[in-house]
KOLZA-71108 format. One record per residue (C-alpha): z, y, x negated; residue in one letter. Coordinates in pm, whole numbers, plus 50000, padded with zeros to 5 digits. Each point is the difference from the previous one (the first is absolute). Example, Ala and Ser with C-alpha at 12.3 -4.5 7.8 and 13.67 -1.06 7.14 Angstrom:
BEGIN
((50780 49550 48770) A)
((49934 50344 49863) S)
This chain:
BEGIN
((61724 32866 65503) M)
((49987 49805 49676) F)
((50269 50115 49756) D)
((49989 49928 49630) K)
((50323 49960 49803) P)
((50131 50315 49825) P)
((49833 50073 49668) V)
((50118 50223 49718) T)
((49869 50340 49905) F)
((49825 49843 49704) Y)
((49769 49810 50233) N)
((49888 50322 50164) L)
((49673 50006 49804) R)
((49903 49658 50137) C)
((50101 50111 50345) L)
((49788 50316 49980) V)
((49702 49798 49881) W)
((50035 49753 50293) E)
((50032 50283 50250) I)
((49695 50181 49865) C)
((49795 49681 49999) Q)
((50094 49921 50362) T)
((49935 50351 50127) V)
((49667 50027 49819) S)
((49881 49675 50162) Q)
((50071 50122 50352) S)
((49949 50364 50100) P)
((50189 49931 50322) E)
((50327 49956 49809) L)
((50249 50279 49940) I)
((50307 50011 49777) L)
((50351 50108 50088) W)
((50312 50017 49790) G)
((50372 50076 49990) K)
((50236 50093 49723) V)
((50372 49957 50058) H)
((50259 50101 49739) V)
((50363 49903 50053) S)
((50320 49999 49796) A)
((50087 49680 49816) G)
((50329 49849 49892) E)
((50064 50273 49747) A)
((49982 50366 50080) A)
((49721 50054 49749) A)
((49798 49697 50109) A)
((49718 50025 50250) K)
((49808 49731 50185) W)
((49642 50089 50072) V)
((49815 49810 50268) T)
((49628 50060 50040) V)
((49810 49841 50288) S)
((49623 50014 50001) V)
((49799 49849 50281) G)
((49647 49967 50124) L)
((49885 50051 50357) A)
((49676 49966 50189) H)
((49870 50333 50132) R)
((49873 49863 50331) K)
((50279 49757 50080) L)
((50272 50221 49850) Q)
((50177 49681 49901) T)
((50177 49960 49667) A)
((49909 49664 49855) F)
((50125 50013 49642) R)
((50304 50159 49843) R)
((50113 50020 49637) F)
((50351 50098 49898) T)
((50110 50125 49659) I)
((50370 50015 49921) V)
((50134 50144 49672) E)
((50339 50119 49878) R)
((50010 50318 49793) H)
((50277 50208 49844) H)
((49963 50367 50058) G)
((49793 50200 50242) G)
((49703 50063 49774) S)
((49877 49640 50013) A)
((50026 50006 50376) C)
((49795 50317 50022) K)
((49739 49860 49763) L)
((49965 49683 50205) L)
((49978 50191 50326) A)
((49745 50233 49849) G)
((49791 49709 49873) A)
((49977 49830 50337) I)
((49928 50326 50181) L)
((49727 50076 49751) A)
((49855 49657 50067) L)
((49998 50068 50373) C)
((49841 50341 49949) A)
((49734 49854 49774) A)
((49900 49758 50273) L)
((49986 50285 50255) L)
((50297 49871 50198) V)
((50185 50265 50201) P)
((50373 50004 49948) Y)
((50305 50203 50081) Q)
((50285 50066 49758) L)
((50347 50024 50150) V)
((50287 50119 49781) L)
((50366 49980 50089) G)
((50328 49842 49893) S)
((49851 49899 49670) G)
((49734 49778 50163) I)
((49629 50056 49966) A)
((49775 49818 50247) E)
((49622 50003 50019) A)
((49851 49857 50318) S)
((49644 49935 50096) A)
((50051 49718 50248) E)
((49773 49989 50304) P)
((50111 50246 50265) A)
((50221 49885 50283) A)
((49803 49852 50290) R)
((50080 50280 50238) S)
((49750 49869 50252) D)
((50192 49674 50016) L)
((50350 50115 49919) A)
((50191 50236 50221) S)
((50327 49985 50179) G)
((50371 50016 49939) P)
((50132 49910 49658) G)
((49722 50151 49791) G)
((49648 49889 49913) S)
((49869 49662 49896) A)
((49843 49982 49655) T)
((49750 49784 49815) N)
((49887 49820 50311) L)
((49690 49783 49982) P)
((49795 49934 50315) P)
((50188 49782 50246) I)
((49906 49754 50271) V)
((50219 49927 50300) F)
((50004 49843 50345) T)
((49987 50233 50296) Q)
((50121 49889 50344) I)
((49969 50214 50316) P)
((50338 50144 50084) R)
((50010 49825 50336) L)
((50019 49660 49826) N)
((50306 50099 49805) G)
((50187 50188 50269) S)
((50052 49687 50209) S)
((50169 49833 49705) E)
((50219 50297 49917) A)
((50245 49913 50276) E)
((50159 49742 49772) G)
((50033 49624 50022) N)
((50184 49965 50333) S)
((50293 49816 49846) G)
((49789 49729 49832) N)
((50019 50047 49621) P)
((49704 49768 49949) L)
((49761 50200 50218) K)
((49871 50218 49714) N)
((50103 49781 49707) A)
((49656 49836 49983) F)
((49787 50276 50153) Q)
((49671 50089 49833) L)
((49790 50312 50051) V)
((49844 49943 50344) P)
((49640 50016 50109) E)
((49820 50329 50050) G)
((50050 50135 49649) G)
((49749 50125 49746) R)
((49992 50062 49626) L)
((49976 50360 49882) V)
((49933 50132 49648) V)
((50139 50338 49901) L)
((49859 50154 49683) G)
((50029 50328 49813) L)
((49845 50290 50186) G)
((49859 49780 50273) R)
((50076 49935 50361) N)
((50127 49653 50086) P)
((49717 49745 50001) Q)
((50003 49695 50230) I)
((49924 49692 49794) L)
((49977 49738 50278) T)
((49779 50154 50269) K)
((49842 49665 50086) D)
((50332 49826 50065) F)
((50192 49969 50322) Q)
((50323 49981 49797) S)
((50084 50033 49631) A)
((50324 50005 49802) A)
((50177 49871 49686) D)
((49810 50181 49719) P)
((50043 49869 49645) E)
((49835 50172 49699) V)
((49871 49797 49705) S)
((50150 50029 49651) F)
((49705 50207 49877) D)
((50015 50231 50304) G)
((49638 49932 50098) K)
((50032 49753 50288) R)
((50205 49958 50311) L)
((50119 49699 50200) L)
((50101 50036 50362) F)
((50048 49802 50320) A)
((49753 50080 50275) G)
((49870 49889 50334) K)
((49654 50092 50117) K)
((49910 50043 50367) A)
((49986 49667 50176) G)
((50181 49811 49725) E)
((50303 49793 50093) K)
((50190 50005 49670) F)
((50087 50243 49724) W)
((49817 49914 49677) Q)
((50012 50121 49639) I)
((49732 50240 49875) Y)
((49926 50172 49670) E)
((49817 50329 49953) V)
((49894 50175 49680) A)
((50108 50365 49999) L)
((49647 50117 49925) D)
((49869 50002 50357) G)
((49895 49634 50014) S)
((50052 49819 50330) P)
((50300 49765 50029) P)
((49952 49628 49941) R)
((50207 49723 50150) Q)
((50214 49808 49751) V)
((50158 49723 50207) A)
((49913 49865 50342) Q)
((50261 49780 50166) L)
((50055 49898 50361) A)
((50321 50204 50006) A)
((50126 50350 49925) D)
((50004 50094 49631) C)
((50202 50305 49897) R)
((50165 50185 49709) L)
((49753 49927 49715) P)
((50096 50032 49633) L)
((49799 49999 49676) Y)
((50140 49730 49773) Q)
((49984 50020 49619) P)
((49784 49749 49815) S)
((50062 49629 50038) L)
((49890 49730 49760) F)
((50041 49632 49919) T)
((49961 49815 49671) L)
((49677 49836 50112) D)
((49841 50316 50146) A)
((49717 50174 49815) A)
((50153 50343 50066) A)
((50273 50162 50210) P)
((49916 50109 50353) W)
((50140 50240 50257) Y)
((50128 49933 50349) Q)
((50138 50185 50300) V)
((50309 49902 50194) A)
((50075 50066 50368) F)
((50218 49871 50283) V)
((49873 49798 50295) S)
((50106 49753 50267) W)
((49689 49785 49943) A)
((50222 49689 49971) H)
((50080 50039 50372) G)
((50376 49947 49970) Q)
((50285 50187 50167) W)
((50313 50132 49838) T)
((50304 49776 50004) E)
((50160 50241 50252) A)
((49703 49998 50236) G)
((49957 50380 49989) V)
((49631 49983 49917) G)
((49750 49843 49770) Q)
((50110 49981 49638) A)
((49811 50217 49751) W)
((49952 49834 49661) Q)
((49850 50126 49674) V)
((49642 49892 49920) Y)
((49758 50069 49717) S)
((49626 49974 49940) C)
((49746 50107 49743) R)
((49831 50336 50026) L)
((49698 49837 50162) D)
((50218 49844 50271) G)
((49985 49643 49867) T)
((50285 49769 49901) D)
((50243 50106 50275) V)
((50348 49862 49932) R)
((50332 50021 50182) Q)
((50266 50101 49748) L)
((50328 50001 50198) T)
((50151 49733 50229) F)
((50325 50142 50128) S)
((49988 49957 50383) L)
((50060 50371 50045) T)
((49849 50347 49963) H)
((49865 50139 49673) C)
((49913 50368 49983) G)
((49851 50273 49785) E)
((49890 49897 49650) L)
((50063 50188 49675) C)
((49916 49904 49643) V)
((50240 50076 49713) V)
((49912 50043 49630) P)
((50069 49638 49902) D)
((49739 49882 50250) G)
((50229 49869 50273) R)
((49957 50090 50366) M)
((50302 50135 50188) V)
((50016 49988 50379) F)
((50258 50009 50281) P)
((50082 49671 50165) E)
((50218 49934 50302) W)
((50303 49778 49939) W)
((50158 49820 50294) R)
((50226 49767 49806) K)
((50285 49978 50248) D)
((49882 49999 50364) P)
((50356 49978 50138) V)
((50197 50266 49813) R)
((49703 50224 49918) D)
((49710 49923 50237) P)
((49823 50332 49931) V)
((49984 49934 49626) G)
((49869 50250 49748) K)
((49696 50078 49789) T)
((50032 49993 49622) L)
((49763 50077 49715) L)
((49858 49680 49855) M)
((49768 49941 49706) G)
((49733 49745 49912) I)
((49732 49961 49736) N)
((49650 50083 50115) I)
((49920 49628 50042) D)
((50302 49942 50228) G)
((50226 49841 49737) T)
((50354 50091 49892) D)
((50117 50133 50337) Y)
((50339 50174 49959) A)
((50219 50286 50119) L)
((49881 50324 49841) F)
((50232 50271 50131) G)
((50372 50028 50057) E)
((50101 49901 50356) P)
((50236 50300 50022) A)
((49910 50289 50227) G)
((49869 50000 50352) K)
((49898 49694 50200) R)
((49622 50043 49988) F)
((49799 50093 49690) K)
((49625 50060 50016) R)
((49702 50169 49831) M)
((50090 49971 49628) P)
((49837 50247 49761) C)
((50019 49994 49620) F)
((50033 50344 49840) S)
((49875 50062 49643) P)
((50352 50124 49921) K)
((50128 49645 50035) G)
((50137 50004 50354) F)
((49926 49774 50293) M)
((50013 50221 50309) V)
((50003 49845 50348) F)
((50066 50073 50366) V)
((50326 49865 50140) E)
((50210 50015 50314) G)
((50246 49806 50213) D)
((49773 50086 50291) E)
((49651 50117 49915) L)
((49815 50277 50180) G)
((49638 50074 50098) P)
((49743 49792 49813) Y)
((50289 49824 49825) G)
((50115 50317 49826) S)
((50349 50060 49869) G)
((50181 50159 49711) Q)
((49913 49959 49632) L)
((50186 49799 49740) G)
((49917 49906 49643) F)
((50067 49751 49722) L)
((49957 50016 49627) S)
((49714 49779 49888) Y)
((50203 49900 49694) R)
((50299 49875 50204) R)
((49879 49948 50357) P)
((50290 49769 50091) L)
((50273 50248 49905) R)
((49866 50351 50052) S)
((49957 50074 50371) Y)
((50053 50361 50111) Q)
((49912 50182 50323) P)
((49753 50282 49955) L)
((50001 50176 50339) T)
((50228 50021 50303) T)
((49931 49955 50374) P)
((50054 50375 50046) Q)
((49682 50066 49799) E)
((49777 49825 50254) G)
((49763 49704 49972) W)
((49813 49884 49689) F)
((49707 49758 49979) H)
((49774 49837 49739) S)
((50085 50163 49664) P)
((49724 49999 49738) G)
((50010 50091 49629) P)
((49856 50313 49839) L)
((49899 50011 49632) P)
((50276 50248 49909) D)
((50278 49770 50124) G)
((50053 50170 50336) T)
((49899 49822 50317) I)
((49792 50066 50306) L)
((50174 49904 50322) V)
((49938 50030 50373) A)
((50289 50201 50138) H)
((50110 50130 50338) Q)
((50286 50250 49969) P)
((50230 50043 50301) P)
((49838 50334 50088) D)
((49638 49872 50003) R)
((49826 49793 50268) P)
((49774 49800 49767) T)
((49984 49828 49665) F)
((49834 50196 49720) G)
((49925 49939 49632) I)
((50271 50120 49763) W)
((50057 49996 49625) Q)
((50349 49885 49899) L)
((50163 50024 49660) D)
((50235 49703 49992) I)
((50196 50149 49709) V)
((50105 50330 50157) N)
((49926 49924 50366) G)
((49761 50293 50057) R)
((49748 49953 50281) K)
((49678 50194 50052) V)
((49773 49972 50304) C)
((49640 49939 49895) I)
((49821 49942 50328) F)
((50106 49971 50363) D)
((49764 50008 50297) D)
((50209 50059 50315) P)
((49764 49779 50202) N)
((50036 49694 49777) Y)
((50250 49790 49810) D)
((49898 49974 49634) E)
((50117 49675 49838) L)
((49942 49788 49688) Q)
((49901 50276 49752) P)
((49851 49875 49673) R)
((49885 50196 49697) A)
((49636 49958 49899) I)
((50066 49995 49627) A)
((49993 49752 49713) P)
((50323 49813 49923) R)
((50107 49749 49743) S)
((49884 49651 50083) E)
((50280 49747 50035) A)
((50018 49712 49756) D)
((49763 49713 50063) G)
((50141 49658 50077) R)
((49912 49646 49900) S)
((50025 49724 50259) S)
((50078 49630 49988) V)
((49926 49949 50369) V)
((49759 49712 50053) D)
((49887 49956 50359) Y)
((49863 49657 49917) A)
((50364 49885 49991) K)
((50233 49967 50297) S)
((50346 50022 49843) T)
((50214 50217 49776) G)
((50345 49970 49842) K)
((50338 50154 50072) L)
((50266 50004 49731) Y)
((50344 50156 49954) C)
((50189 50068 49677) L)
((50335 49931 50169) T)
((50121 50043 50357) A)
((50346 50071 49852) K)
((49894 50358 49924) I)
((50057 50216 50306) S)
((50080 50352 50110) D)
((50301 49856 50185) L)
((50344 50031 49836) P)
((50071 49729 49746) R)
((50292 49864 50203) Q)
((49760 49934 50289) Q)
((49693 49856 49829) W)
((49909 49732 49922) P)
((50206 49812 50257) P)
((50178 49684 49893) S)
((49843 49661 50049) G)
((49654 49860 49956) K)
((49717 50230 50108) L)
((49649 49917 50110) R)
((49682 50195 50061) V)
((49827 49978 50338) R)
((49640 50124 50017) V)
((49865 50090 50343) L)
((49658 50093 50132) E)
((49972 50280 50255) G)
((49780 49929 50301) L)
((49834 50320 50120) P)
((49870 50010 50353) Y)
((49683 50152 50135) S)
((50144 50059 50347) D)
((50353 50129 50083) P)
((50030 49733 50271) S)
((50033 49748 49718) Q)
((50322 50166 49883) A)
((50353 49911 50104) Q)
((50200 50293 50136) F)
((50374 49981 49969) Y)
((50316 50198 49941) G)
((50225 50252 50177) P)
((49832 50130 50312) G)
((49785 49689 50032) F)
((50111 49925 50356) L)
((50076 50353 50114) S)
((49655 50128 49909) G)
((50138 50296 49803) S)
((49729 50109 49753) P)
((50254 50187 49789) S)
((50206 49688 49945) A)
((49736 49730 49977) S)
((49928 49884 49647) I)
((49643 49888 50034) G)
((49814 49691 49884) P)
((50086 49751 49731) A)
((49716 49908 49771) V)
((49982 49625 49958) G)
((50082 49839 49667) R)
((49941 49655 49863) R)
((50112 49815 49689) F)
((49802 49996 49683) L)
((50287 49826 49825) G)
((50354 50012 49861) E)
((50126 49915 49651) F)
((50299 50045 49767) D)
((50046 50294 49770) L)
((50016 49916 49631) E)
((50340 50021 49831) A)
((49920 50350 49871) D)
((49891 50115 50347) G)
((49626 49996 49928) S)
((49722 49842 50201) F)
((49622 49963 50000) Q)
((49783 49889 50293) A)
((49630 49973 50076) E)
((49926 50133 50350) V)
((49696 50073 50218) P)
((49839 50336 49928) A)
((49934 50287 50241) D)
((50256 49907 50265) I)
((50332 50171 50088) P)
((50293 49839 49818) L)
((50377 50030 50035) E)
((50249 49869 49744) L)
((50351 49899 50107) Q)
((50290 49902 49776) I)
((50200 49734 50189) V)
((50348 49865 49930) D)
((50137 49645 50007) E)
((50013 50014 50382) S)
((49635 50096 50020) G)
((50084 50354 50118) L)
((49776 50286 49894) N)
((50224 50230 49792) V)
((49738 50242 49864) R)
((49631 50051 50076) S)
((49711 50219 49901) C)
((49757 50176 50228) R)
((49636 49895 50036) W)
((49821 49953 49669) I)
((49686 49817 49891) W)
((49811 49880 49694) V)
((49632 50047 49933) K)
((49783 49706 49893) P)
((50085 49904 49640) N)
((50275 50267 49978) E)
((50327 49929 49817) N)
((50244 50216 50192) R)
((50347 50037 49855) G)
((50329 50167 50076) C)
((50313 50055 49795) I)
((50269 49894 50249) G)
((50119 50007 50360) C)
((49976 50364 50116) H)
((50046 50116 49642) E)
((50009 50359 49875) D)
((49637 50069 49913) G)
((50085 50256 49731) E)
((50224 49774 49790) L)
((49871 49797 49708) T)
((50038 49625 50062) P)
((50167 49770 49746) P)
((49775 49868 49726) N)
((50029 49637 50106) D)
((49742 49729 50046) F)
((50008 49884 50362) A)
((50057 49624 50020) Q)
((49758 49967 50292) A)
((49714 50126 49785) L)
((50045 49706 49767) G)
((49913 49763 50283) K)
((49710 49954 50235) A)
((50008 50222 50308) A)
((50128 49845 50323) V)
((49692 49947 50217) K)
((50037 50134 50355) L)
((49638 49954 50103) T)
((50005 49781 50308) L)
((49707 50066 50236) P)
((50089 50218 50303) P)
((50008 49708 50245) E)
((50279 49836 49798) R)
((50226 50306 49969) R)
((50313 49952 50207) R)
((50111 50254 50259) R)
((50322 49933 50196) P)
((50015 50146 50350) D)
((50240 49995 50292) F)
((49803 49788 50247) L)
((49915 49719 49757) K)
((50298 49994 49762) D)
((50298 50189 50141) V)
((49987 49936 50376) W)
((50064 49625 49964) P)
((50315 50079 49798) I)
((50114 50265 50246) V)
((49940 49772 50300) R)
((50192 49713 49843) E)
((50286 50185 49828) K)
((50041 50337 50172) C)
((49917 50014 50369) V)
((50272 49753 50104) A)
((50260 50271 49933) C)
((49785 50309 50038) H)
((49879 49916 50352) S)
((50331 50010 50186) T)
((50083 50306 50214) P)
((50328 50066 49819) E)
((49851 50014 49650) H)
((49978 50359 49865) P)
((49664 49926 49830) V)
((49795 49827 50266) R)
((49649 49904 49891) L)
((49875 49806 50301) V)
((50117 49877 50338) D)
((50112 49637 49984) D)
((49829 49909 50328) K)
((49675 50160 49887) Q)
((50009 49801 49677) L)
((50043 49669 50181) K)
((49712 50082 50235) A)
((49729 50024 49734) V)
((49835 49703 49833) A)
((49971 49988 49621) P)
((49657 50116 49882) G)
((49903 50157 50333) S)
((49867 50358 50041) P)
((50325 50081 50180) E)
((50199 49898 49692) E)
((49785 50227 49783) K)
((50079 50292 50229) K)
((50367 49910 49989) L)
((49988 49988 49621) A)
((49845 50346 50007) W)
((50290 50132 50211) E)
((50251 49857 49754) V)
((49806 50150 49709) Y)
((50007 50341 50168) V)
((50375 49968 50055) A)
((50053 49925 49630) L)
((49772 50256 49839) V)
((49978 50262 50277) G)
((50347 50143 49957) G)
((50093 50310 50197) S)
((49999 50377 49980) D)
((50371 49973 49926) K)
((49915 49821 49676) Q)
((49739 50261 49916) A)
((50254 50284 50027) S)
((50289 49820 49830) A)
((50137 50160 49686) Q)
((50069 49823 49667) P)
((50316 49795 50023) G)
((49983 49946 50374) Q)
((50004 49641 50121) K)
((49672 50018 50190) D)
((49815 50142 49700) R)
((49927 49651 49865) A)
((49706 49872 50208) P)
((49995 49644 50126) V)
((49668 49966 49817) I)
((49910 50236 49714) Y)
((49631 49919 49931) P)
((49943 49963 49626) G)
((50373 49987 49923) H)
((50176 49680 50104) A)
((50309 50100 49800) R)
((50052 50297 50239) L)
((49947 49806 50325) S)
((50300 49909 50217) R)
((49832 49671 50093) L)
((50018 49895 49633) V)
((50361 50121 49973) W)
((50080 49790 50307) H)
((49835 49686 49864) V)
((50128 50043 49642) F)
((50344 50105 50119) G)
((50018 50306 49777) T)
((49853 50347 49945) N)
((49716 49946 49750) T)
((49927 50370 49933) A)
((49994 50112 49638) R)
((50190 50289 49834) P)
((49692 50225 50007) W)
((49956 49956 50380) D)
((50167 50325 50094) E)
((50215 49981 50314) G)
((49943 49626 50053) M)
((50248 49828 49769) T)
((50306 50108 50197) G)
((49885 49852 50330) L)
((50160 49683 50129) S)
((49817 49674 50065) A)
((50057 49771 50299) S)
((49994 49639 49874) P)
((49903 49716 50231) I)
((50317 49870 50169) P)
((50108 49675 49839) T)
((50094 49846 50333) E)
((49638 50008 50109) G)
((49909 49745 49732) K)
((49663 50170 49948) V)
((49878 49965 49643) Q)
((49676 50110 49839) F)
((49834 49795 49732) T)
((49891 50152 49671) V)
((49637 49982 50112) D)
((50079 50171 50332) E)
((50184 50281 49824) R)
((49713 50046 49761) Q)
((49751 50007 50287) T)
((50193 50283 50169) L)
((50026 50193 49673) V)
((49634 49963 49909) E)
((49887 50092 50350) W)
((50196 50327 49990) I)
((49917 50084 49637) D)
((49630 49955 50077) L)
((50007 50247 50289) G)
((50146 49811 50300) A)
((49665 49953 50176) N)
((49979 49823 50335) F)
((49690 49794 49926) C)
((49650 50019 49858) D)
((49784 50230 50219) P)
((49752 49730 50108) P)
((50287 49797 50149) R)
((50180 50291 50165) L)
((49904 49960 50365) G)
((50242 50276 50106) V)
((50000 50375 49992) N)
((50116 50085 49645) P)
((50117 50343 50103) R)
((50210 50055 50316) P)
((49867 50265 50235) T)
((50127 50343 49901) G)
((50124 49906 49655) A)
((49898 50253 49738) G)
((49947 50008 49628) S)
((50029 50264 49737) N)
């Protein structure tokens, strides 16, 4: 539906002329109109609203609407206006019905309700265009309906499985199968003009899902992209252009694991966002987050919004959460889009023409990744979260917009065995069942109708270059209380590169449950990190650095002791991008100060060493020599409460031998493995502080022991009140500044045992699990 702004009664002549011209040019068009008269501010004042629209006879789809609003004093003007518009409708042979009551006159000639598509509790659906949806045999869904067996992540990344097909449901027609030649098909996405359709499909004998496009005129599908990996969840992007391009062009986006990397938690291969041109050329990876990216949605300003799994703290929150993130269509300006409030997992965002972002959410998701519905205001997405449905209403899946502002949604009420297609009014909560075949689950409904095209985007990305820039206005701006941030003392910025792995055996598993083999307590793998560089903040808290493009990056603010006090999650820059932030975890809806950042008046710090020169501390190479020299003398005796190794065993192995490597591994496990007791400890309990807290040296008891004090910060809930156990002075064991810094950097960079090629031992004890 394309709405024009309200016009006055005096423009009615122009409006009538435009309507007549349009109708005369197409005999398939019909006219419908409404007149609504309501009381104004004064008793004698009346507001008259006249809506006139055009619809196509065959499609029964309204595609243009005009609204006239005028204020009149007295009833005679209202009657004259109503009479004029009704006479116009009659002159054009448009049937109408006049309803009188309560001082309101309404003339309606809208297309009739789609009774063949709309029936069920709650009334009848109205103004429905043809729809396309994915249909899965009921058997496929019933096995998933039992829940997630206590693992919240089981359905958090689930896509529509194989065995599905795309079905089109039109006015007065039986459902038509669109993908008869495909073994599996899913993920429909309708073009802005409503004439084409993208979907993910797999033909018989094919190994991977690929992206296809089909014109909705009966033409056969054509393949868009062909990668040696699954490609799912396609999206039409708005136009993209560069200053040196002859004209803008269009692309499609999709998710794929073509890069061959696993998630940082080892729960499967990581799905990243890709794009390519409509002819399948110029395939580019857009996201580099070491995790899962999900369903794509485009918003009016041209950005793409998608769910992404966050696993920021593998010790205190190993399951993590999925949040709604946003990027430009070329992969730049990656940032949080939606408020983190609400349930743990958010998926399947859908932008409604009424200005809402509707999505599926749940603390534990159900079949096909379904859950409840929540929504955000597009104008204030970081401060407007509200739940839309409750668990008592059943499961919801894959909302899609309708032109009138309502949404289509796959829904399984508690009293029905399958998912069906429903229409939901997100303003008043009314739900109407449109279609439900008891032998199938209907998912991913999408309206086949024109919609406003999102804004096009310009791009500065230049793939001939290999770096981009990161800059910050001031790290002193933060969402932490002012008395907590910034901390006193000189602060530095540490820039780290994330090292994704293509095989889970390359990961280091650690944490509570590591030795016991308890899957519920084990934390999972630690993604390796290595230094890109470290430098001082400017006096005003700003910084600017040139970094390699298209790799995962983590920024850490470190204090005078070299301890990581605040960090960001995985980010990246695209080639030639200038990526900026306001502060350190700042409020994204506040206006920053109008100051010139000192760092921008200087050349950017270059952090562009080649990969072979990027430093990566690990236990075997850097920490074990310190532990062997300074720690095991005390921590090898039978009477010591924290015994790392048997003294006799230590003396029996030769330095540098394979036996010593295995012994170092046992000590590593003792330090980072922890126990189930630690996993179940509550905030404030002594055992809650792990010996090693990967990524957070300031929260590790080993660091407290070496530094002689609790180094937790005021925002580390439940950790600041715990006591440290300094090294006894009578032992005369002292650590040098370099040794302390080695321990801190090793932990802050993930506490890995060693580089995978040098491992030589089983990186994961038999029976140990991961989330």
